[in-house]
N, CA, C and O atoms as CSV, one atom per row, in Angstrom:
chain,resi,resn,atom,element,x,y,z
A,1,UNK,N,N,124.121,105.093,104.180
A,1,UNK,CA,C,122.768,104.567,104.074
A,1,UNK,C,C,121.775,105.722,104.180
A,1,UNK,O,O,121.976,106.669,104.941
A,2,UNK,N,N,120.713,105.623,103.408
A,2,UNK,CA,C,119.746,106.724,103.403
A,2,UNK,C,C,119.015,106.830,104.737
A,2,UNK,O,O,118.864,105.854,105.472
A,3,UNK,N,N,118.573,108.034,105.018
A,3,UNK,CA,C,117.828,108.297,106.251
A,3,UNK,C,C,116.443,107.653,106.163
A,3,UNK,O,O,115.779,107.715,105.128
A,4,UNK,N,N,116.028,107.045,107.247
A,4,UNK,CA,C,114.668,106.514,107.360
A,4,UNK,C,C,113.963,107.428,108.350
A,4,UNK,O,O,114.274,107.426,109.541
A,5,UNK,N,N,113.014,108.208,107.852
A,5,UNK,CA,C,112.317,109.142,108.737
A,5,UNK,C,C,110.911,108.627,109.031
A,5,UNK,O,O,110.348,107.865,108.245
A,6,UNK,N,N,110.351,109.040,110.152
A,6,UNK,CA,C,108.974,108.635,110.466
A,6,UNK,C,C,108.013,109.094,109.374
A,6,UNK,O,O,108.201,110.148,108.767
A,7,UNK,N,N,107.002,108.304,109.140
A,7,UNK,CA,C,106.008,108.648,108.139
A,7,UNK,C,C,105.390,107.408,107.525
A,7,UNK,O,O,105.543,106.302,108.043
A,8,UNK,N,N,104.694,107.602,106.421
A,8,UNK,CA,C,103.983,106.532,105.751
A,8,UNK,C,C,104.823,106.029,104.579
A,8,UNK,O,O,105.320,106.816,103.773
A,9,UNK,N,N,104.971,104.724,104.498
A,9,UNK,CA,C,105.747,104.077,103.451
A,9,UNK,C,C,104.887,103.038,102.750
A,9,UNK,O,O,103.977,102.453,103.339
A,10,UNK,N,N,105.196,102.825,101.483
A,10,UNK,CA,C,104.511,101.797,100.707
A,10,UNK,C,C,105.495,100.666,100.436
A,10,UNK,O,O,106.575,100.888,99.888
A,11,UNK,N,N,105.109,99.444,100.826
A,11,UNK,CA,C,105.909,98.252,100.557
A,11,UNK,C,C,105.795,97.927,99.076
A,11,UNK,O,O,104.776,98.221,98.452
A,12,UNK,N,N,106.817,97.331,98.518
A,12,UNK,CA,C,106.798,97.051,97.083
A,12,UNK,C,C,105.650,96.133,96.671
A,12,UNK,O,O,105.301,96.085,95.491
A,13,UNK,N,N,105.061,95.410,97.608
A,13,UNK,CA,C,103.907,94.562,97.294
A,13,UNK,C,C,102.593,95.337,97.390
A,13,UNK,O,O,101.530,94.793,97.087
A,14,UNK,N,N,102.659,96.634,97.818
A,14,UNK,CA,C,101.493,97.497,97.754
A,14,UNK,C,C,100.860,97.947,99.059
A,14,UNK,O,O,100.080,98.899,99.052
A,15,UNK,N,N,101.164,97.298,100.187
A,15,UNK,CA,C,100.512,97.683,101.446
A,15,UNK,C,C,101.239,98.853,102.098
A,15,UNK,O,O,102.423,99.086,101.853
A,16,UNK,N,N,100.503,99.585,102.936
A,16,UNK,CA,C,101.049,100.763,103.606
A,16,UNK,C,C,101.454,100.459,105.046
A,16,UNK,O,O,100.834,99.650,105.736
A,17,UNK,N,N,102.512,101.134,105.468
A,17,UNK,CA,C,103.055,100.988,106.811
A,17,UNK,C,C,103.434,102.360,107.344
A,17,UNK,O,O,103.737,103.275,106.578
A,18,UNK,N,N,103.415,102.493,108.658
A,18,UNK,CA,C,103.867,103.730,109.301
A,18,UNK,C,C,105.152,103.447,110.060
A,18,UNK,O,O,105.178,102.612,110.964
A,19,UNK,N,N,106.220,104.147,109.689
A,19,UNK,CA,C,107.475,104.031,110.440
A,19,UNK,C,C,107.329,104.854,111.703
A,19,UNK,O,O,107.040,106.050,111.656
A,20,UNK,N,N,107.536,104.193,112.838
A,20,UNK,CA,C,107.426,104.824,114.148
A,20,UNK,C,C,108.762,105.436,114.554
A,20,UNK,O,O,108.805,106.516,115.143
A,21,UNK,N,N,109.838,104.747,114.239
A,21,UNK,CA,C,111.156,105.251,114.583
A,21,UNK,C,C,112.236,104.214,114.387
A,21,UNK,O,O,111.995,103.144,113.827
A,22,UNK,N,N,113.433,104.539,114.854
A,22,UNK,CA,C,114.591,103.659,114.762
A,22,UNK,C,C,114.951,103.211,116.173
A,22,UNK,O,O,115.020,104.018,117.099
A,23,UNK,N,N,115.180,101.906,116.318
A,23,UNK,CA,C,115.596,101.334,117.602
A,23,UNK,C,C,116.977,100.697,117.418
A,23,UNK,O,O,117.451,100.538,116.293
A,24,UNK,N,N,117.600,100.343,118.505
A,24,UNK,CA,C,118.881,99.632,118.448
A,24,UNK,C,C,118.745,98.307,119.174
A,24,UNK,O,O,118.131,98.217,120.237
A,25,UNK,N,N,119.328,97.288,118.577
A,25,UNK,CA,C,119.377,95.974,119.224
A,25,UNK,C,C,120.237,96.109,120.474
A,25,UNK,O,O,121.321,96.690,120.424
A,26,UNK,N,N,119.766,95.582,121.580
A,26,UNK,CA,C,120.449,95.782,122.866
A,26,UNK,C,C,121.816,95.115,122.952
A,26,UNK,O,O,122.654,95.552,123.740
A,27,UNK,N,N,122.065,94.083,122.176
A,27,UNK,CA,C,123.356,93.381,122.224
A,27,UNK,C,C,124.305,93.819,121.112
A,27,UNK,O,O,125.494,94.027,121.353
A,28,UNK,N,N,123.781,93.958,119.901
A,28,UNK,CA,C,124.648,94.240,118.750
A,28,UNK,C,C,124.691,95.715,118.375
A,28,UNK,O,O,125.573,96.137,117.627
A,29,UNK,N,N,123.759,96.496,118.879
A,29,UNK,CA,C,123.588,97.909,118.549
A,29,UNK,C,C,123.175,98.142,117.100
A,29,UNK,O,O,123.209,99.275,116.619
A,30,UNK,N,N,122.784,97.071,116.401
A,30,UNK,CA,C,122.288,97.202,115.029
A,30,UNK,C,C,121.037,98.077,115.030
A,30,UNK,O,O,120.181,97.947,115.905
A,31,UNK,N,N,120.938,98.971,114.041
A,31,UNK,CA,C,119.754,99.815,113.919
A,31,UNK,C,C,118.611,99.023,113.295
A,31,UNK,O,O,118.784,98.334,112.290
A,32,UNK,N,N,117.437,99.138,113.915
A,32,UNK,CA,C,116.237,98.451,113.461
A,32,UNK,C,C,115.141,99.482,113.233
A,32,UNK,O,O,114.988,100.416,114.020
A,33,UNK,N,N,114.385,99.314,112.165
A,33,UNK,CA,C,113.253,100.194,111.888
A,33,UNK,C,C,112.025,99.587,112.568
A,33,UNK,O,O,111.724,98.406,112.391
A,34,UNK,N,N,111.328,100.403,113.341
A,34,UNK,CA,C,110.092,99.983,114.010
A,34,UNK,C,C,108.939,100.567,113.206
A,34,UNK,O,O,108.858,101.778,113.002
A,35,UNK,N,N,108.046,99.689,112.750
A,35,UNK,CA,C,106.950,100.159,111.901
A,35,UNK,C,C,105.699,99.331,112.141
A,35,UNK,O,O,105.766,98.212,112.650
A,36,UNK,N,N,104.553,99.897,111.767
A,36,UNK,CA,C,103.304,99.172,111.962
A,36,UNK,C,C,102.508,99.126,110.670
A,36,UNK,O,O,102.544,100.047,109.853
A,37,UNK,N,N,101.799,98.043,110.514
A,37,UNK,CA,C,100.954,97.840,109.347
A,37,UNK,C,C,99.740,98.752,109.453
A,37,UNK,O,O,99.165,98.900,110.531
A,38,UNK,N,N,99.352,99.358,108.351
A,38,UNK,CA,C,98.168,100.216,108.329
A,38,UNK,C,C,96.990,99.481,107.692
A,38,UNK,O,O,96.251,100.024,106.871
A,39,UNK,N,N,96.852,98.235,108.105
A,39,UNK,CA,C,95.773,97.382,107.607
A,39,UNK,C,C,95.545,96.273,108.627
A,39,UNK,O,O,96.325,96.115,109.566
A,40,UNK,N,N,94.503,95.527,108.444
A,40,UNK,CA,C,94.213,94.400,109.322
A,40,UNK,C,C,94.612,93.104,108.640
A,40,UNK,O,O,94.312,92.885,107.467
A,41,UNK,N,N,95.290,92.253,109.388
A,41,UNK,CA,C,95.729,90.945,108.896
A,41,UNK,C,C,94.964,89.854,109.646
A,41,UNK,O,O,94.785,89.937,110.861
A,42,UNK,N,N,94.525,88.853,108.928
A,42,UNK,CA,C,93.848,87.720,109.592
A,42,UNK,C,C,94.787,87.047,110.580
A,42,UNK,O,O,94.363,86.596,111.644
A,43,UNK,N,N,96.062,86.983,110.223
A,43,UNK,CA,C,97.044,86.289,111.052
A,43,UNK,C,C,97.558,87.127,112.223
A,43,UNK,O,O,97.772,86.598,113.314
A,44,UNK,N,N,97.759,88.443,112.003
A,44,UNK,CA,C,98.417,89.273,113.015
A,44,UNK,C,C,97.546,90.385,113.584
A,44,UNK,O,O,97.992,91.123,114.463
A,45,UNK,N,N,96.312,90.522,113.101
A,45,UNK,CA,C,95.412,91.537,113.628
A,45,UNK,C,C,95.601,92.897,112.991
A,45,UNK,O,O,96.270,93.040,111.968
A,46,UNK,N,N,94.997,93.892,113.619
A,46,UNK,CA,C,95.030,95.270,113.114
A,46,UNK,C,C,96.289,95.976,113.609
A,46,UNK,O,O,96.658,95.866,114.778
A,47,UNK,N,N,96.938,96.700,112.707
A,47,UNK,CA,C,98.100,97.535,113.049
A,47,UNK,C,C,99.231,96.766,113.733
A,47,UNK,O,O,99.806,97.247,114.709
A,48,UNK,N,N,99.549,95.582,113.228
A,48,UNK,CA,C,100.647,94.780,113.782
A,48,UNK,C,C,101.943,95.590,113.733
A,48,UNK,O,O,102.203,96.299,112.760
A,49,UNK,N,N,102.749,95.480,114.784
A,49,UNK,CA,C,104.018,96.204,114.863
A,49,UNK,C,C,105.154,95.249,114.506
A,49,UNK,O,O,105.193,94.101,114.951
A,50,UNK,N,N,106.092,95.766,113.677
A,50,UNK,CA,C,107.196,94.972,113.171
A,50,UNK,C,C,108.520,95.704,113.373
A,50,UNK,O,O,108.546,96.920,113.565
A,51,UNK,N,N,109.609,94.954,113.329
A,51,UNK,CA,C,110.955,95.531,113.266
A,51,UNK,C,C,111.705,94.843,112.139
A,51,UNK,O,O,111.481,93.668,111.850
A,52,UNK,N,N,112.585,95.581,111.519
A,52,UNK,CA,C,113.385,95.041,110.426
A,52,UNK,C,C,114.721,95.780,110.461
A,52,UNK,O,O,114.745,96.979,110.736
A,53,UNK,N,N,115.836,95.092,110.188
A,53,UNK,CA,C,117.113,95.810,110.138
A,53,UNK,C,C,117.036,96.984,109.167
A,53,UNK,O,O,116.472,96.871,108.079
A,54,UNK,N,N,117.611,98.109,109.576
A,54,UNK,CA,C,117.564,99.325,108.770
A,54,UNK,C,C,118.122,99.090,107.372
A,54,UNK,O,O,117.570,99.595,106.395
A,55,UNK,N,N,119.200,98.335,107.266
A,55,UNK,CA,C,119.799,98.070,105.956
A,55,UNK,C,C,118.819,97.325,105.048
A,55,UNK,O,O,118.741,97.611,103.854
A,56,UNK,N,N,118.086,96.387,105.601
A,56,UNK,CA,C,117.114,95.634,104.810
A,56,UNK,C,C,115.916,96.505,104.445
A,56,UNK,O,O,115.415,96.429,103.323
A,57,UNK,N,N,115.455,97.326,105.376
A,57,UNK,CA,C,114.325,98.221,105.114
A,57,UNK,C,C,114.635,99.143,103.947
A,57,UNK,O,O,113.770,99.406,103.112
A,58,UNK,N,N,115.872,99.635,103.885
A,58,UNK,CA,C,116.270,100.630,102.888
A,58,UNK,C,C,116.740,100.028,101.564
A,58,UNK,O,O,116.972,100.766,100.606
A,59,UNK,N,N,116.883,98.705,101.493
A,59,UNK,CA,C,117.451,98.117,100.281
A,59,UNK,C,C,116.462,98.074,99.123
A,59,UNK,O,O,115.258,98.265,99.292
A,60,UNK,N,N,117.009,97.818,97.952
A,60,UNK,CA,C,116.195,97.637,96.751
A,60,UNK,C,C,115.999,96.142,96.520
A,60,UNK,O,O,116.848,95.326,96.880
A,61,UNK,N,N,114.868,95.801,95.916
A,61,UNK,CA,C,114.559,94.423,95.560
A,61,UNK,C,C,114.264,94.386,94.063
A,61,UNK,O,O,113.918,95.406,93.467
A,62,UNK,N,N,114.401,93.214,93.465
A,62,UNK,CA,C,114.133,93.069,92.040
A,62,UNK,C,C,112.726,92.522,91.849
A,62,UNK,O,O,112.383,91.456,92.358
A,63,UNK,N,N,111.917,93.273,91.104
A,63,UNK,CA,C,110.539,92.885,90.795
A,63,UNK,C,C,110.371,92.956,89.281
A,63,UNK,O,O,110.548,94.012,88.674
A,64,UNK,N,N,110.031,91.836,88.691
A,64,UNK,CA,C,109.857,91.775,87.232
A,64,UNK,C,C,111.066,92.346,86.488
A,64,UNK,O,O,110.920,93.035,85.478
A,65,UNK,N,N,112.257,92.050,87.002
A,65,UNK,CA,C,113.485,92.491,86.355
A,65,UNK,C,C,113.892,93.927,86.641
A,65,UNK,O,O,114.907,94.393,86.123
A,66,UNK,N,N,113.120,94.636,87.456
A,66,UNK,CA,C,113.430,96.030,87.796
A,66,UNK,C,C,113.768,96.159,89.272
A,66,UNK,O,O,113.136,95.531,90.122
A,67,UNK,N,N,114.772,96.981,89.571
A,67,UNK,CA,C,115.102,97.274,90.964
A,67,UNK,C,C,114.167,98.355,91.479
A,67,UNK,O,O,114.036,99.419,90.875
A,68,UNK,N,N,113.517,98.069,92.605
A,68,UNK,CA,C,112.617,99.032,93.243
A,68,UNK,C,C,112.910,99.039,94.733
A,68,UNK,O,O,113.418,98.051,95.263
A,69,UNK,N,N,112.600,100.138,95.425
A,69,UNK,CA,C,112.812,100.158,96.877
A,69,UNK,C,C,111.877,99.162,97.559
A,69,UNK,O,O,110.721,99.009,97.165
A,70,UNK,N,N,112.395,98.483,98.590
A,70,UNK,CA,C,111.536,97.590,99.382
A,70,UNK,C,C,110.407,98.398,100.001
A,70,UNK,O,O,109.251,97.976,99.976
A,71,UNK,N,N,110.740,99.570,100.564
A,71,UNK,CA,C,109.764,100.495,101.128
A,71,UNK,C,C,110.014,101.870,100.521
A,71,UNK,O,O,111.152,102.339,100.495
A,72,UNK,N,N,108.977,102.508,100.042
A,72,UNK,CA,C,109.087,103.836,99.443
A,72,UNK,C,C,108.364,104.849,100.332
A,72,UNK,O,O,107.200,104.659,100.684
A,73,UNK,N,N,109.064,105.922,100.688
A,73,UNK,CA,C,108.460,106.971,101.500
A,73,UNK,C,C,107.336,107.626,100.693
A,73,UNK,O,O,107.530,108.009,99.540
A,74,UNK,N,N,106.166,107.750,101.310
A,74,UNK,CA,C,105.001,108.354,100.667
A,74,UNK,C,C,104.767,109.766,101.197
A,74,UNK,O,O,104.643,110.720,100.430
A,75,UNK,N,N,104.708,109.881,102.527
A,75,UNK,CA,C,104.434,111.184,103.115
A,75,UNK,C,C,104.669,111.142,104.618
A,75,UNK,O,O,104.782,110.074,105.221
A,76,UNK,N,N,104.740,112.331,105.206
A,76,UNK,CA,C,104.777,112.417,106.657
A,76,UNK,C,C,103.401,112.082,107.185
A,76,UNK,O,O,102.405,112.222,106.475
A,77,UNK,N,N,103.342,111.647,108.410
A,77,UNK,CA,C,102.051,111.299,109.008
A,77,UNK,C,C,101.238,112.531,109.272
A,77,UNK,O,O,100.119,112.436,109.774
């Protein structure tokens, strides 16, 4: 699986996120990506923090018949 490094990523739907680091689930030891939104959401507020399984964060999704990364690394912070 590809390395997920800290920095700024673009979600395939267009919004930006900052990857803070990699955490492990305390029971399963599954790797989780910890990241925060770089925008304000009416529902979740400013800079909401999220976790997602590393495998899902790094996977490709199909958009308009094309495979694209779910999150694309843009730059270091």
